[in-house]
C-alpha positions as CSV (number, residue, x, y, z in Angstrom):
1,M,17.8,-98.8,-31.3
2,K,21.6,-99.5,-31.1
3,H,23.3,-99.4,-27.7
4,V,25.9,-97.0,-26.5
5,A,28.1,-100.1,-25.8
6,T,28.2,-100.8,-29.6
7,V,29.6,-97.3,-30.2
8,S,32.1,-97.8,-27.4
9,A,33.5,-100.9,-28.9
10,L,33.8,-99.2,-32.3
11,A,35.6,-96.4,-30.6
12,L,38.2,-98.8,-29.1
13,A,38.6,-100.3,-32.5
14,G,39.6,-96.9,-33.9
15,G,36.2,-95.9,-35.4
16,L,36.0,-92.6,-33.5
17,T,38.3,-89.7,-33.9
18,L,40.0,-88.6,-30.7
19,V,42.1,-85.4,-30.4
20,T,44.0,-83.8,-27.6
21,P,42.0,-81.2,-25.7
22,P,43.1,-77.6,-26.1
23,A,45.2,-76.1,-23.3
24,H,42.5,-73.5,-22.4
25,A,39.9,-76.2,-21.6
26,R,39.8,-77.8,-18.2
27,P,39.0,-81.5,-18.9
28,A,36.4,-83.7,-17.3
29,S,37.6,-85.4,-14.2
30,D,37.3,-89.0,-15.3
31,D,36.1,-90.7,-18.6
32,T,34.4,-93.4,-16.6
33,T,32.3,-91.0,-14.5
34,A,31.3,-88.5,-17.1
35,I,27.7,-87.3,-16.7
36,G,25.6,-88.7,-19.5
37,G,27.8,-91.7,-20.4
38,T,31.4,-92.9,-20.6
39,L,32.0,-91.8,-24.2
40,L,31.1,-88.2,-23.3
41,G,34.3,-88.2,-21.1
42,R,36.4,-88.2,-24.3
43,H,37.9,-85.0,-25.6
44,G,37.7,-85.7,-29.4
45,L,34.9,-86.3,-31.8
46,V,32.4,-88.9,-30.6
47,V,29.9,-90.2,-33.1
48,D,28.5,-93.4,-34.5
49,P,30.9,-94.4,-37.4
50,A,27.9,-95.7,-39.3
51,S,26.3,-92.3,-39.4
52,Q,26.5,-89.9,-42.4
53,A,29.5,-87.6,-42.4
54,L,29.4,-85.1,-39.5
55,P,29.7,-81.4,-40.6
56,K,33.0,-79.8,-39.8
57,S,33.1,-77.2,-37.0
58,E,35.9,-74.9,-35.8
59,A,34.4,-74.9,-32.3
60,S,36.6,-76.4,-29.6
61,A,33.5,-78.2,-28.3
62,F,30.0,-79.0,-29.4
63,V,27.0,-81.2,-28.7
64,V,24.2,-82.3,-31.0
65,A,21.3,-83.8,-29.1
66,D,17.7,-84.9,-29.5
67,A,15.8,-82.7,-27.0
68,D,12.8,-85.1,-27.0
69,T,14.6,-88.3,-26.0
70,G,17.7,-86.7,-24.4
71,Q,20.0,-88.7,-26.7
72,V,23.3,-87.1,-27.5
73,L,23.8,-87.9,-31.2
74,A,27.3,-86.5,-31.6
75,A,29.8,-84.5,-29.6
76,K,33.3,-83.0,-29.4
77,D,34.9,-82.5,-26.0
78,P,31.4,-82.3,-24.5
79,H,32.6,-82.0,-20.9
80,G,35.6,-79.7,-21.6
81,R,35.2,-76.6,-19.4
82,Y,35.3,-73.2,-21.2
83,L,34.3,-69.7,-20.4
84,P,30.6,-69.5,-21.3
85,A,30.2,-65.7,-22.0
86,S,26.6,-64.7,-22.3
87,T,25.3,-68.2,-22.8
88,L,25.5,-68.4,-19.0
89,K,22.4,-66.1,-19.1
90,I,20.5,-69.3,-20.0
91,L,21.2,-70.5,-16.4
92,T,20.2,-67.1,-15.0
93,A,16.9,-67.3,-16.8
94,V,16.2,-70.9,-15.8
95,T,17.0,-70.1,-12.2
96,L,15.1,-66.8,-11.8
97,I,12.0,-67.2,-13.9
98,P,10.3,-69.5,-11.4
99,R,11.4,-67.3,-8.5
100,L,10.3,-63.8,-9.6
101,D,6.9,-62.3,-10.3
102,K,7.1,-61.2,-13.9
103,N,4.6,-58.4,-13.4
104,K,6.6,-56.8,-10.5
105,I,7.9,-53.3,-11.4
106,I,11.4,-52.5,-10.2
107,K,13.9,-49.6,-10.1
108,P,17.5,-50.7,-11.1
109,S,20.4,-49.6,-9.0
110,A,23.3,-47.4,-10.3
111,D,25.5,-50.6,-10.4
112,A,23.0,-52.3,-12.7
113,C,22.7,-49.3,-15.0
114,N,26.5,-48.9,-15.3
115,V,27.5,-52.5,-15.9
116,E,30.0,-53.0,-18.7
117,G,29.5,-54.9,-21.9
118,S,26.3,-55.4,-23.9
119,A,23.3,-53.6,-22.3
120,V,19.7,-52.7,-23.0
121,G,20.2,-49.2,-21.6
122,L,18.6,-49.2,-18.1
123,T,18.1,-46.0,-16.2
124,Q,17.3,-45.4,-12.6
125,H,13.5,-45.1,-13.0
126,K,10.9,-47.4,-11.6
127,I,9.4,-48.3,-15.0
128,Y,10.6,-51.8,-15.7
129,K,8.7,-55.0,-15.2
130,V,10.6,-58.2,-14.4
131,D,9.1,-59.5,-17.7
132,D,10.8,-56.6,-19.6
133,L,14.1,-57.5,-18.0
134,F,13.9,-61.2,-18.9
135,R,13.2,-60.3,-22.5
136,A,16.1,-57.9,-22.6
137,L,18.3,-60.6,-21.0
138,M,17.6,-63.2,-23.6
139,M,17.0,-61.1,-26.7
140,V,19.8,-58.5,-26.6
141,S,22.0,-60.1,-23.9
142,G,21.6,-57.2,-21.5
143,N,24.2,-57.4,-18.8
144,D,22.5,-54.6,-17.0
145,A,19.2,-56.5,-17.1
146,A,21.0,-59.5,-15.5
147,V,22.3,-57.5,-12.6
148,A,18.8,-55.9,-12.1
149,L,17.2,-59.3,-12.0
150,A,19.8,-60.5,-9.5
151,E,19.0,-57.5,-7.3
152,T,15.3,-58.3,-7.5
153,N,16.1,-61.8,-6.4
154,G,17.8,-60.5,-3.2
155,G,21.3,-59.6,-4.5
156,L,24.2,-60.9,-6.4
157,A,25.4,-63.3,-3.7
158,R,22.0,-65.0,-3.3
159,T,21.5,-65.2,-7.0
160,L,24.8,-66.8,-7.7
161,A,24.1,-69.3,-4.9
162,D,20.7,-70.0,-6.5
163,M,22.3,-70.4,-9.9
164,N,25.0,-72.8,-8.8
165,A,22.4,-74.8,-6.8
166,E,20.2,-75.0,-9.9
167,A,23.2,-76.2,-12.0
168,K,23.8,-79.0,-9.5
169,R,20.1,-79.9,-9.5
170,L,20.2,-80.2,-13.2
171,Q,23.5,-82.2,-13.0
172,A,25.3,-79.5,-15.0
173,L,28.4,-80.2,-12.9
174,D,30.9,-78.5,-15.3
175,T,29.1,-75.2,-14.7
176,V,30.2,-72.6,-12.1
177,A,28.6,-69.2,-12.1
178,K,30.6,-66.3,-10.8
179,T,28.4,-63.6,-12.5
180,P,24.8,-63.5,-13.5
181,N,25.6,-62.2,-17.0
182,G,28.5,-64.3,-18.1
183,L,31.2,-61.6,-18.1
184,D,34.6,-63.3,-17.7
185,K,35.6,-64.0,-14.2
186,P,38.2,-66.4,-12.7
187,G,36.7,-69.8,-11.8
188,Q,33.6,-69.4,-14.1
189,S,33.0,-72.2,-16.5
190,S,30.6,-74.4,-18.4
191,S,30.6,-77.0,-21.1
192,A,28.9,-77.8,-24.4
193,Y,27.1,-80.7,-22.6
194,D,25.9,-78.5,-19.7
195,L,24.7,-75.7,-22.0
196,A,22.6,-78.2,-24.0
197,L,21.3,-79.7,-20.7
198,I,20.4,-76.3,-19.2
199,A,18.8,-75.1,-22.5
200,R,16.7,-78.3,-22.6
201,A,15.4,-77.5,-19.1
202,G,14.6,-73.9,-20.1
203,L,12.6,-75.0,-23.1
204,A,10.2,-76.9,-20.8
205,N,9.1,-73.5,-19.5
206,T,6.6,-71.4,-21.5
207,D,8.0,-68.0,-20.4
208,F,11.5,-69.1,-21.3
209,R,10.4,-70.2,-24.8
210,E,8.6,-66.9,-25.3
211,Y,11.7,-64.8,-24.3
212,V,14.2,-66.7,-26.5
213,G,11.8,-66.9,-29.4
214,T,10.8,-63.2,-29.7
215,K,12.3,-61.5,-32.7
216,V,11.3,-57.9,-32.0
217,A,9.9,-56.3,-28.8
218,N,9.3,-52.8,-27.3
219,F,11.3,-51.9,-24.2
220,P,10.3,-49.1,-21.7
221,A,12.0,-45.7,-21.7
222,P,11.5,-42.7,-19.3
223,G,8.6,-40.4,-20.0
224,G,6.2,-43.2,-20.9
225,K,8.1,-43.9,-24.1
226,H,9.6,-47.0,-25.5
227,Y,12.1,-48.2,-28.1
228,E,12.5,-51.3,-30.2
229,M,15.0,-54.1,-29.6
230,A,15.7,-57.0,-31.9
231,N,16.9,-60.5,-31.0
232,H,20.6,-61.2,-31.5
233,N,20.0,-64.8,-32.6
234,R,20.6,-64.6,-36.4
235,L,18.9,-67.9,-37.0
236,L,15.5,-66.8,-35.8
237,G,13.3,-66.4,-38.9
238,R,16.1,-67.7,-41.1
239,Y,16.5,-71.3,-40.1
240,P,13.3,-73.4,-40.5
241,G,11.8,-74.2,-37.1
242,M,14.3,-72.2,-35.1
243,I,13.0,-71.8,-31.5
244,G,15.9,-69.8,-29.9
245,V,18.1,-69.9,-27.6
246,K,21.2,-67.7,-26.9
247,N,24.6,-66.6,-28.2
248,G,27.6,-65.2,-26.4
249,W,31.0,-63.7,-27.0
250,T,34.0,-62.2,-25.1
251,T,37.6,-61.9,-26.1
252,K,38.6,-64.7,-23.8
253,A,35.6,-67.0,-24.3
254,L,35.3,-66.4,-28.0
255,G,32.0,-67.3,-29.6
256,S,29.5,-69.6,-28.0
257,F,25.9,-70.5,-28.9
258,V,23.0,-72.8,-28.0
259,G,20.3,-73.2,-30.5
260,A,17.1,-75.3,-30.7
261,A,14.9,-76.0,-33.7
262,K,11.7,-78.0,-34.2
263,R,10.7,-79.9,-37.3
264,D,7.9,-82.5,-37.8
265,G,7.3,-82.5,-34.0
266,H,10.9,-83.2,-33.1
267,T,13.4,-80.8,-31.5
268,I,17.2,-80.8,-31.9
269,I,19.6,-78.8,-29.7
270,V,23.1,-77.8,-30.8
271,S,25.6,-76.1,-28.5
272,V,29.1,-74.8,-29.5
273,M,31.8,-73.3,-27.4
274,H,35.1,-71.4,-28.0
275,H,34.6,-70.7,-31.7
276,E,37.1,-68.2,-33.2
277,G,35.0,-67.1,-36.1
278,S,31.3,-67.0,-37.2
279,F,29.5,-70.1,-36.1
280,W,26.0,-69.5,-37.7
281,E,26.5,-71.6,-40.8
282,E,28.1,-74.4,-38.9
283,V,25.2,-74.5,-36.4
284,K,22.8,-74.7,-39.3
285,E,24.7,-77.7,-40.7
286,L,24.8,-79.4,-37.4
287,L,21.1,-78.9,-36.9
288,D,20.5,-80.4,-40.4
289,W,22.7,-83.4,-39.5
290,G,20.8,-83.8,-36.2
291,F,17.4,-83.9,-37.9
292,A,18.7,-86.3,-40.5
293,S,20.3,-88.6,-38.0
294,R,17.9,-88.8,-35.1
295,G,16.5,-92.3,-34.8
296,R,19.0,-93.6,-37.3
297,V,22.3,-93.5,-35.4
298,A,23.5,-95.0,-32.1
299,A,23.5,-92.4,-29.3
300,V,26.9,-91.7,-27.8
301,G,25.4,-90.4,-24.5
302,T,22.4,-88.9,-22.8
303,L,21.2,-85.5,-21.5
304,V,20.4,-86.6,-18.0
305,G,17.4,-85.5,-16.0
306,P,17.5,-83.4,-12.9
307,V,18.3,-84.8,-9.5
308,P,15.1,-86.2,-8.0
309,Q,13.6,-84.2,-5.2
310,V,13.3,-86.4,-2.1
311,K,10.0,-85.9,-0.3
312,P,9.5,-86.9,3.3
313,T,7.4,-90.0,3.6
314,K,4.5,-90.6,6.1
315,P,4.7,-93.5,8.5
316,V,2.8,-96.5,7.3
317,G,-0.5,-97.0,9.1
318,G,-1.1,-93.3,10.0
319,P,0.4,-91.0,12.6
320,P,2.3,-92.5,15.5
321,V,0.2,-93.3,18.6
322,A,1.7,-92.5,22.0
323,A,2.3,-95.6,24.1
324,P,-0.1,-95.9,27.1
325,A,1.2,-95.1,30.5
326,P,2.3,-98.2,32.5
327,A,-0.4,-99.5,34.8
328,R,0.1,-99.2,38.6
329,P,0.4,-102.4,40.5
330,A,-2.9,-103.9,41.7
331,A,-2.1,-103.3,45.3
332,A,-1.6,-99.6,44.8
333,Q,-4.9,-99.4,42.9
334,D,-7.1,-101.4,45.3
335,S,-5.7,-100.8,48.8
336,P,-7.5,-97.9,50.7
337,V,-4.7,-98.0,53.3
338,V,-2.1,-97.1,50.8
339,G,-4.3,-94.3,49.4
340,I,-4.8,-92.7,52.9
341,G,-1.1,-93.0,53.8
342,A,-0.1,-91.3,50.6
343,L,-2.5,-88.5,51.4
344,V,-1.1,-88.0,54.9
345,V,2.5,-87.8,53.5
346,A,1.5,-85.3,50.9
347,V,-0.2,-83.0,53.4
348,G,2.9,-83.2,55.7
349,L,5.2,-82.3,52.8
350,L,3.0,-79.4,51.7
351,G,3.0,-78.0,55.3
352,G,6.8,-78.1,55.4
353,V,7.1,-76.3,52.2
354,V,4.7,-73.5,53.3
355,W,6.7,-73.1,56.5
356,V,10.0,-72.8,54.7
357,V,8.7,-70.3,52.2
358,Y,7.1,-68.2,55.1
359,G,10.5,-68.1,56.8
360,M,12.4,-67.1,53.7
361,R,10.0,-64.3,52.9
362,R,10.2,-62.9,56.5
363,R,14.0,-62.9,56.4
364,S,14.0,-61.2,53.0
365,R,11.6,-58.5,54.2
366,V,13.8,-57.8,57.2
367,R,16.9,-57.4,54.9
368,R,15.1,-54.9,52.7
369,E,13.9,-52.9,55.8
370,D,17.1,-53.0,57.8
371,P,20.5,-53.2,55.9
372,L,22.3,-53.8,59.2
373,E,20.6,-57.2,59.5
374,P,23.5,-59.8,59.8
């Protein structure tokens, strides 16, 4: 396998296309410290020049990665920060699936039921399982389901803290969650790299894969009824091997999408951000390119693993043993004279204490009985 350093040298020689980042994107802090590799700090196209022609994309940023090895095969402004829209729900699901009992039945609040934007249509009835809400979150992008799940997790503040902590654990450092549903809010951001990274973490979870890969499902309604909802991912059932994951759109964020497909035992992830038009055909072409290029091109970076959890270590040789009390001098141990003298002194001190206590109690009793006592 070729090394990233080879691609770096080719980039310096002019083999890679570099463009100025768009004004709406907040750039990565430093090319040399970009998560996943130095080349991923660039803002233009980054790809092995020896590879076959990379499909064109109108997205301001994208990543094509091998989910099995973590290798980034091609990218454009991978660490540029953009509004994520509903693709942020991937982080919501990755964060909350391990924390919530999927069989728990909940009653949404009025705030959850009345949230703006895309919704599954929650009502204030205790008829919804957490499992139903996750399915609505990932299939039909229910903003109301996102808020209801956050409430079940202890509230919006706690859920956002959990989401941002999970992003840091995954090393998705371009991602800042200000809402659980991706509705635009100042300070909220993600990147094509982070979305691919978070989606890869989600695909390792069986429940996550089931939610993002379901085409049609029933959703509870009052009165013991239900209605049918269909997945918004247009590539499910249409692109060979499509697994999921999630699309998003707002007027400020424009179109965004993360998709994963599996062929011949290998999985490719494509993420796109800030796309002005329809991205579905472009995603299909990028997936095709990824399957054709994996194992044949030099990687330009890596989808890193999560931060290792540090576990407390036990002392070598077993639990600590208390040091023995210092031994008394031999004279103090063996001399009967010293022992008798110590006993006499102790008895004298005890007698003095008894006498003082008796006197204090007598004076106290006098004060209680006669307030004129000086």
